[in-house]
C-alpha positions in Angstrom: 36.8 32.9 14.0 37.9 30.4 11.4 39.3 32.9 8.9 41.8 34.3 11.4 43.2 30.9 12.1 43.0 29.8 8.6 45.5 32.3 7.5 47.8 31.7 10.4 47.7 28.0 9.9 47.7 27.5 6.1 51.0 26.7 4.1 52.6 25.7 0.9 56.3 25.2 0.6 59.1 24.8 -1.7 62.6 26.2 -2.0 65.3 25.9 -4.6 69.0 26.4 -3.9 70.9 28.9 -6.0 73.8 27.9 -8.2 77.4 28.3 -6.8 78.0 31.4 -8.9 75.0 33.2 -7.3 76.0 32.1 -3.9 79.4 33.7 -4.4 77.7 37.0 -5.4 75.7 36.9 -2.3 78.7 36.7 -0.1 80.7 39.3 -1.9 82.3 41.8 0.6 82.2 44.6 -1.9 78.5 44.8 -2.4 78.2 48.5 -1.4 80.3 49.7 -4.3 78.7 47.7 -7.2 75.6 48.3 -9.2 72.2 47.1 -7.8 72.0 44.3 -10.4 75.2 42.7 -9.1 74.6 43.3 -5.4 74.0 40.4 -3.1 70.4 39.2 -3.2 68.2 38.4 -0.3 69.1 38.8 3.4 67.8 41.1 6.1 67.2 44.0 3.8 64.2 42.1 2.3 62.6 41.1 5.6 60.7 44.4 6.3 59.2 44.5 2.9 58.0 40.8 2.8 56.6 41.0 6.4 55.0 44.4 5.7 53.3 43.0 2.6 51.8 40.0 4.5 50.9 42.0 7.6 49.1 44.8 5.8 47.2 42.3 3.7 46.0 40.6 6.8 45.0 43.8 8.5 43.1 44.8 5.4 41.3 41.5 4.6 40.6 40.4 8.2 39.3 43.8 9.1 36.5 43.5 6.5 35.0 40.2 7.6 33.7 40.7 11.2 31.2 43.4 10.5 30.4 42.3 6.9 27.1 40.6 8.1 25.9 44.0 9.3 26.8 45.6 5.9 25.0 42.9 4.0 21.9 42.9 6.2 21.5 46.7 6.6 22.8 48.1 3.2 21.9 45.1 0.9 18.7 44.0 2.7 19.8 40.4 3.0 18.4 37.9 5.5 20.9 36.6 8.0 21.0 33.2 6.3 21.6 34.7 2.9 24.4 36.9 4.3 26.0 34.1 6.1 25.9 31.8 3.1 27.5 34.5 1.0 30.3 34.8 3.6 30.6 31.0 3.6 31.2 31.0 -0.2 33.7 33.9 0.1 35.6 32.1 2.8 35.5 28.9 0.8 37.1 30.6 -2.2 39.6 32.4 0.1 40.6 29.1 1.6 40.7 27.1 -1.6 42.4 29.5 -4.0 45.8 29.4 -2.1 46.0 25.8 -3.1 45.6 26.9 -6.8 47.9 29.8 -6.2 50.6 27.4 -4.9 50.3 25.2 -8.0 50.5 28.2 -10.4 53.4 29.7 -8.5 55.4 26.5 -8.5 54.6 25.5 -12.0 54.3 28.7 -14.0 54.7 32.2 -12.4 57.2 31.8 -9.6 56.6 33.1 -6.1 57.6 36.7 -6.8 55.0 37.2 -9.5 52.4 35.2 -7.6 52.7 37.5 -4.6 52.9 40.7 -6.7 49.8 39.8 -8.7 48.0 38.7 -5.6 48.7 42.1 -3.9 47.3 43.9 -7.0 44.2 41.8 -7.0 43.6 42.3 -3.3 44.0 46.0 -3.7 41.5 46.0 -6.6 39.1 44.0 -4.5 39.2 46.2 -1.5 38.9 49.3 -3.8 35.8 47.9 -5.5 34.2 47.1 -2.0 35.0 50.6 -0.9 33.3 52.0 -4.0 30.1 50.1 -3.1 30.0 52.2 0.1 31.1 55.4 -1.7 28.7 55.3 -4.7 25.0 55.4 -3.6 23.8 53.7 -6.8 26.2 50.8 -6.2 23.8 49.5 -3.5 20.1 49.6 -2.7 18.6 53.0 -1.8 18.0 53.9 1.9 14.9 52.3 3.4 13.4 55.6 4.8 10.4 56.2 2.5 7.2 56.1 4.5 4.8 53.6 3.1 7.2 52.2 0.6 8.7 48.7 0.7 12.5 48.5 1.0 14.2 47.6 -2.3 16.6 44.7 -2.5 19.9 44.8 -4.4 19.6 44.6 -8.2 21.5 41.9 -10.1 24.2 44.4 -11.1 24.6 45.7 -7.6 24.9 42.2 -6.2 27.4 41.1 -8.9 29.6 44.2 -8.1 29.7 43.1 -4.5 30.5 39.5 -5.4 33.2 40.7 -7.8 35.0 42.5 -5.0 34.9 39.4 -2.9 36.3 37.3 -5.8 39.1 39.8 -6.4 40.1 39.6 -2.8 40.0 35.8 -2.8 42.2 35.7 -5.9 44.6 38.0 -4.2 44.8 35.8 -1.1 45.4 32.9 -3.4 48.5 34.6 -4.6 49.9 36.0 -1.4 49.2 33.5 1.3 50.6 30.3 -0.1 53.9 32.0 -1.2 54.7 34.7 1.3 56.5 32.8 4.0 58.3 30.5 1.6 59.4 33.4 -0.5 60.7 35.1 2.6 62.6 32.0 3.6 64.2 31.9 0.1 65.9 35.1 1.0 67.6 33.6 4.1 68.2 30.0 3.2 72.0 29.9 2.9 73.0 26.2 3.1 76.7 27.1 3.5 76.0 29.2 6.6 76.4 27.3 9.9 73.8 29.6 11.5 71.3 28.9 8.7 68.8 27.1 10.9 68.9 29.9 13.6 68.4 32.6 11.0 65.4 30.8 9.5 63.9 30.2 12.9 64.3 33.9 13.7 62.6 34.9 10.5 59.7 32.5 11.2 59.3 33.9 14.6 59.1 37.5 13.3 56.7 36.4 10.6 54.3 34.6 12.9 54.4 37.3 15.5 53.5 39.9 12.8 50.6 37.7 11.6 49.1 37.5 15.1 49.5 41.2 15.7 48.0 42.0 12.3 44.9 39.9 13.0 44.4 41.5 16.4 44.7 45.0 14.9 42.2 44.1 12.2 39.7 42.8 14.8 40.0 45.9 16.9 41.2 48.9 15.0 39.5 48.3 11.6 36.3 47.1 13.3 36.3 50.2 15.6 36.6 52.5 12.5 33.7 50.8 10.9 31.5 51.1 14.0 32.4 54.8 14.7 33.1 56.3 11.3 31.0 54.3 9.0 31.6 52.1 5.9 33.2 54.8 3.8 36.1 55.1 6.2 35.9 51.5 7.4 36.4 50.2 3.9 38.6 53.0 2.7 41.4 52.3 5.2 41.8 48.6 4.2 42.0 49.7 0.5 44.8 52.2 1.5 46.6 49.4 3.4 46.4 47.1 0.5 47.9 49.7 -1.8 50.8 50.1 0.7 51.1 46.3 0.9 51.6 46.1 -2.9 53.9 49.2 -3.0 56.2 47.9 -0.2 56.6 44.5 -1.9 57.5 45.9 -5.3 59.9 48.5 -3.8 62.3 45.8 -2.8 62.1 44.0 -6.2 65.8 44.5 -7.1 66.9 42.9 -3.8 64.8 39.7 -3.9 66.1 36.2 -4.8 63.7 35.0 -7.4 63.8 31.3 -8.1 62.6 29.8 -11.3 59.5 27.6 -11.4 59.5 23.9 -11.1 57.2 20.9 -11.7 54.3 20.4 -9.3 53.4 17.4 -7.2 49.8 17.3 -8.5 50.9 16.2 -12.0 52.7 13.3 -10.3 49.5 12.0 -8.7 47.6 12.2 -12.0 50.4 10.2 -13.7 50.2 7.4 -11.1 46.4 7.1 -11.5 46.6 7.2 -15.3 49.5 4.7 -15.5 47.9 2.4 -12.9 44.7 2.3 -15.0 46.7 1.6 -18.2 48.5 -1.3 -16.5 45.5 -2.6 -14.7 45.6 -6.0 -16.5 49.4 -6.5 -16.0 50.4 -9.3 -13.5 52.4 -8.3 -10.5 56.2 -9.0 -11.0 57.6 -12.0 -9.0 61.0 -10.3 -8.5 61.6 -7.0 -6.8 63.6 -5.8 -9.8 60.3 -5.5 -11.8 59.5 -2.2 -10.2 60.9 1.2 -11.3 62.5 3.4 -8.7 64.8 6.4 -8.5 68.6 5.8 -8.6 69.9 5.5 -5.1 66.5 5.4 -3.5 65.8 3.4 -0.4 62.3 2.6 -1.7 62.8 -0.2 -4.3 59.6 -2.1 -3.8 56.1 -0.6 -3.2 54.2 -1.5 0.0 51.2 -3.9 -0.1 48.7 -1.3 1.1 46.5 0.0 -1.8 48.2 -2.6 -3.9 46.3 -1.8 -7.1 48.4 1.4 -7.4 51.6 -0.6 -7.6 50.9 -1.4 -11.2 51.9 2.2 -12.1 55.6 1.4 -11.4 55.8 -2.0 -13.1 58.4 -2.1 -15.8 56.8 -3.7 -18.9 60.0 -3.8 -21.0 63.6 -2.7 -20.8 62.9 0.1 -23.3 60.7 1.8 -20.7 63.8 2.9 -18.8 66.6 5.0 -20.2 70.2 4.1 -19.5 70.4 6.9 -16.9 67.6 5.2 -14.9 64.8 7.7 -15.8 61.5 6.6 -17.4 61.4 7.1 -21.1 57.8 8.3 -20.7 56.5 9.4 -17.3 52.9 8.8 -18.5 53.7 5.1 -19.1 55.9 4.4 -16.1 56.1 5.9 -12.7 58.5 5.4 -9.8 57.9 3.6 -6.6 58.3 6.9 -4.8 55.5 8.5 -6.8 53.2 5.6 -6.0 54.0 5.7 -2.2 53.4 9.5 -2.2 49.9 9.0 -3.5 49.2 6.1 -1.1 50.3 8.3 1.8 47.9 11.0 0.8 45.0 8.5 0.4 45.6 7.0 3.8 45.4 10.2 5.7 42.3 11.5 4.0 39.8 9.9 6.5 41.6 11.5 9.4 41.8 14.8 7.5 38.1 14.7 7.0 37.5 14.6 10.8 38.9 18.2 11.1 36.1 19.6 8.8 33.6 19.7 11.6 35.7 21.9 13.8 36.1 24.3 10.9 32.3 24.3 10.4 31.9 25.3 14.1 34.5 28.1 13.8 32.9 29.5 10.6 29.7 30.6 12.4 30.5 34.3 12.3 27.1 35.9 11.8 25.2 34.5 14.8 27.8 35.5 17.5 27.9 38.9 15.9 24.1 39.4 16.2 24.3 38.0 19.8 27.0 40.5 20.8 25.1 43.4 19.1 22.1 42.7 21.3 24.0 42.5 24.6 25.7 44.9 26.9 29.2 45.3 25.6 30.5 48.0 27.9 33.9 47.6 29.6 33.6 51.0 31.2 30.8 53.6 31.4 32.1 55.3 28.2 33.6 52.4 26.2 32.1 49.3 24.8 33.7 46.6 22.7 32.5 46.6 19.1 30.4 43.5 18.4 32.7 42.5 15.6 35.8 42.5 17.8 34.8 39.6 20.0 36.6 37.2 17.6 39.9 38.6 19.0 39.3 36.6 22.2 39.7 33.5 20.1 43.1 34.7 19.0 44.1 35.7 22.5 43.0 32.4 24.0 44.9 30.5 21.3 48.0 32.5 21.8 48.0 32.2 25.6 47.2 28.5 25.5 50.0 27.7 23.0 52.5 29.6 25.2 51.3 27.9 28.4 51.2 24.5 26.9 54.6 24.7 25.2 56.5 26.7 27.8 55.0 25.8 31.1 52.7 22.8 31.1 54.9 20.4 29.2 58.1 21.3 31.0 56.4 21.1 34.3 54.9 17.7 33.5 58.2 16.4 32.2 59.9 17.6 35.4 57.3 15.9 37.6 57.5 12.6 35.8 61.2 12.7 35.2 61.0 12.1 31.5 59.8 14.0 28.5 56.0 14.3 28.4 54.2 15.2 25.2 50.8 14.8 23.5 51.1 13.3 20.1 49.5 15.2 17.1 46.7 12.7 16.7 45.8 12.9 20.4 45.7 16.7 20.1 43.4 16.4 17.1 41.0 14.3 19.2 41.1 16.8 22.1 40.4 19.6 19.7 37.3 17.9 18.5 36.1 17.3 22.1 36.7 21.0 23.1 34.9 22.2 19.9 31.9 20.1 21.0 32.0 21.7 24.4 32.2 25.2 22.8 29.0 24.6 20.8 27.2 23.4 24.0 28.3 26.5 25.9 27.3 28.7 22.9 23.8 27.2 23.0 23.5 27.6 26.8 24.6 31.3 26.6 22.1 32.0 23.8 19.3 30.2 25.6 19.8 32.4 28.6 20.1 35.6 26.5 16.9 34.8 24.5 15.0 34.1 27.7 16.0 37.4 29.2 15.2 39.2 26.0 11.6 37.7 26.0 11.2 38.6 29.7 12.2 42.2 28.9 9.5 42.3 26.2 12.0 42.3 23.3 10.5 39.3 21.4 9.6 41.5 18.4 12.5 43.9 18.8 15.7 42.3 17.5 17.6 45.6 18.0 16.7 46.0 21.6 19.5 45.7 24.2 19.2 42.7 26.5 20.3 43.3 30.1 23.1 40.7 29.9 26.8 41.2 29.6 28.3 40.3 26.3 31.4 39.2 28.2 29.7 35.8 28.5 30.6 35.3 24.8 34.3 35.3 25.8 33.9 31.8 27.1 32.8 30.2 23.8 35.4 32.2 21.9 38.1 31.1 24.3 37.0 27.4 23.9 37.1 27.8 20.1 40.6 29.2 20.4 41.8 26.3 22.5 40.1 23.8 20.2 41.8 25.4 17.2 45.2 25.3 19.0 44.8 21.6 19.6 43.3 20.6 16.3 44.8 22.8 13.6 48.4 22.5 15.0 48.0 18.8 15.6 46.7 18.3 12.1 49.5 20.1 10.5 52.1 18.2 12.5 50.4 15.0 11.7 50.5 15.7 8.0 54.2 16.7 8.2 55.1 13.5 10.0 53.0 11.1 7.9 53.5 12.4 4.4 56.9 12.0 2.6 59.3 14.9 2.8 58.7 15.6 -0.8 55.1 16.3 0.0 55.6 19.0 2.6 54.0 21.6 0.4 50.8 19.5 0.1 50.9 18.8 3.9 50.7 22.5 4.5 47.8 23.0 2.1 45.5 20.3 3.5 44.3 22.4 6.4 43.2 25.2 4.2 41.5 22.8 1.8 39.6 21.3 4.8 38.4 24.8 5.7 37.2 25.4 2.2 35.2 22.2 2.2 33.9 23.1 5.7 32.6 26.5 4.4 30.6 24.8 1.7 29.2 22.2 4.0 28.4 24.9 6.6 26.3 26.6 3.9 24.5 23.3 3.2 23.8 22.8 6.9 22.6 26.4 7.4 20.3 26.3 4.4 18.8 22.9 5.4 18.1 24.1 9.0 16.5 27.3 7.7 14.3 25.3 5.2 13.1 22.6 7.6 12.6 24.7 10.7 10.3 27.3 9.3 6.7 27.0 8.0 3.2 28.3 8.6 3.3 30.1 11.9 6.8 28.9 12.7 9.9 31.0 12.8 13.2 29.6 11.5 15.8 28.6 14.1 18.2 31.0 12.2 15.8 33.9 11.7 17.1 37.4 11.1 15.0 38.4 14.1 17.3 37.0 16.7 14.8 36.9 19.6 12.2 35.0 17.5 14.7 32.5 16.3 16.3 29.7 18.2 20.1 30.0 17.6 20.6 27.8 20.7 19.0 24.9 18.9 21.3 25.5 15.9 24.3 25.5 18.2 23.2 22.3 19.9 22.7 20.6 16.5 26.3 21.4 15.7 27.3 20.0 19.1 25.5 16.7 18.3 27.2 16.6 14.9 30.6 17.2 16.5 29.9 14.4 19.0 29.3 12.0 16.1 32.4 13.3 14.4 34.3 12.4 17.6 33.2 8.8 17.2 34.1 8.9 13.5 37.5 10.2 14.5 38.1 7.2 16.8 37.2 4.8 14.1 39.6 6.5 11.6 42.4 6.5 14.2 41.9 2.8 14.8 41.8 2.0 11.1 44.9 4.1 10.3 47.1 2.2 12.7 50.5 3.2 14.1 52.2 6.4 13.0 55.8 7.3 12.4 58.0 9.1 15.0 60.0 12.0 13.7 61.4 15.4 14.8 59.0 17.9 13.3 61.4 20.8 13.7 64.1 19.0 11.8 61.6 18.1 9.1 60.5 21.7 8.7 64.0 23.3 8.8 66.3 20.7 7.3 64.4 20.7 4.1 65.3 19.5 0.6 65.3 21.6 -2.5 61.5 21.6 -2.7 60.6 21.6 1.0 60.3 24.7 3.2 57.6 25.4 5.7 55.0 27.8 4.7 52.0 29.6 6.2 50.0 27.1 8.2 52.1 26.5 11.3 51.9 28.6 14.3 55.0 29.4 16.4 54.1 26.4 18.5 54.5 24.2 15.5 58.2 25.3 15.2 58.8 24.2 18.7 57.1 20.8 18.6 59.3 17.8 18.7 59.0 14.1 17.9 55.5 13.9 16.4 53.8 10.5 16.2 50.4 8.9 16.7 
C-alpha cells in the first residue's frame, strides 16, 4: 500500500545549532537542582514523547485507510470508482501538505508549533470521522426499507466526511515533515564525540517504531473495525490521536525549540525572477563578473541551463555590499543559488519516472474487494481481515531490506573479493521492472479468481465467497513491497547524492511530492477507464460488482503503462549522464546547520554507502 511507504519514506530536514551559552546549560552537572526553565534541554528524556507522538499518529491514520472503501461503499452508497477517487484525493492531500508544512515550519512557525498544531488537527479530523459513525444523521439512512430506493449522501453529509479527511491531511502536513528532524534537534550535540552514534541510535528507534506502528494499524485497527464496527473502529484512532497530542505537549518544557529560518523555495523564485530581469544582459567575459558567496568553491556557474546564469551576473559594483552580500537579493543572486535550481531541474525527468510505481501502489480498493470475495482463513476459526493484506507489503519490504543489506551484499562482496553494490539509479530501474511484474501477477490472479467465481454461479453476486484462497494475494503484495524497497530508497539516495547539501530538505520531500502527483494521475486513469469501458450493455472494467467487471484488464493496462515508463526511464538515465559518487551516510549525518535527515529514508538508507549512478 502506497500510504504506508509514503510515510516511512517521506522527509524534510533542517537543524540549527544552539549558541554557546545554551550548549553550556545543556551540559550543566547540576540540572537536577535547578528550576525547569534552566534545566538542560533535549536529550533522552524527550525521545519517548517524540516517538510516541509519531507512532500513535501512524497507528491512528493508517488504521483508517484499509477499510475506508467498505465504509464509503456501504454507508455512503458510493460506487467503487467514486470511493477510490475520493481516497486518491485524500492521499494526494496527505502526501502534498507535508511539503507545505515543511515550508511553514521552516519559515514561520518552527517545528514545535508545526507538530503541535498538526497533532491537534489530526485529533480533530479523527474525531469528526468518528462522529460520522456515531451520529445516524451524519450519513445516509440504512438501506432496509422494502420497495424504497437507497438514499445517497446529502451535500452536507458528504462535506462533513471530506472535512474530516482534510483535517487529518492538514495534521499530517504538520507532523510528518518535522517529527524526525525535531527529534534529532534534541540529540545533535556537535561537541560530543559520540554525536553520530547517538543520532544513528535515535534514527534506528524512530524507524523501528514507524514500521511497528504501521503493522499494528494494518492488523489491530482493521480487526477492530471488522469485528466491532465503525463506532469502535473509528473511536480508537481518535483516542490514540488525543494521546499523541497529549504526550507531545507534556514534554514541552524539555524540548530544544529552534527559531525559524528562511526557506529554499524563495531562493528558487529569486533566481527565476532575476534571470528574467537580466535576460537581455550579455554574459561576462571574465569569471569575476559573477556573484558568489565569500569563500565558496563555486565561483563560476556551469554551462548547463546557461540562461539561468544571468541571475548571478553583477551589473554594477553597487549591487554588492562591502561584506560581499548582494544589496538586493531580488536583483542579484549567487552562483550557489543558480546551481541549486539547475540541480533540481536536471533531476526532474528521473523523478517523474517514479510516479508510475506510486500509481500502482495506490490501488487500494480493488485488492480489498478481491480479498473480501476470497477465502481468507488461516485456521478453521481465524481469517485475516481483508484490509490487513497490505501488511504483507510492509513485511516483504522489511525482510528484503534486511536480506539485501545484511546478507546478499556482504555475500556477493565476499565472493568477488571487492565491495559489491547496486547504485541508486540501478535500483530505481529494478523497482520499475518489479512493479510491472506485480501488475502482471495481479491481473493473472484476478483472472483466475473471476473465472472461478463465474463457474460457481457468482456472476451476479459480488458478495459471494469464491472457492479460492486469498493467500494468492500475498504474492502481488510482496512484489509491491520489493518494488518499493528498490525504487523509493533508491530515489531518496539519488536525490541526496545529486542535489547540493543545502537542498537536503527538498531531496527528502521529492518522494512525497511524486506520490501526491501519482494519486491525482491515478484518479484520472481510473475515471478514464470507467468512462470508456462501459456503455450500452457493457459493464465497466472497474465495476462495483467485482465479478461483472474486469479488474484484470485494469491491472494489465497499468502493467503496459509501467513497461512504457521503463523505456522512458532508460531515456532519462541516458540523458542525465554520469552521477556523483558520495557517502550517503556521511551526507545524512554530517550535516550543516540546515541539513538533517527527515522522514523519508528507511533504516536501509542509513546503512547505504557510496551512492552514484
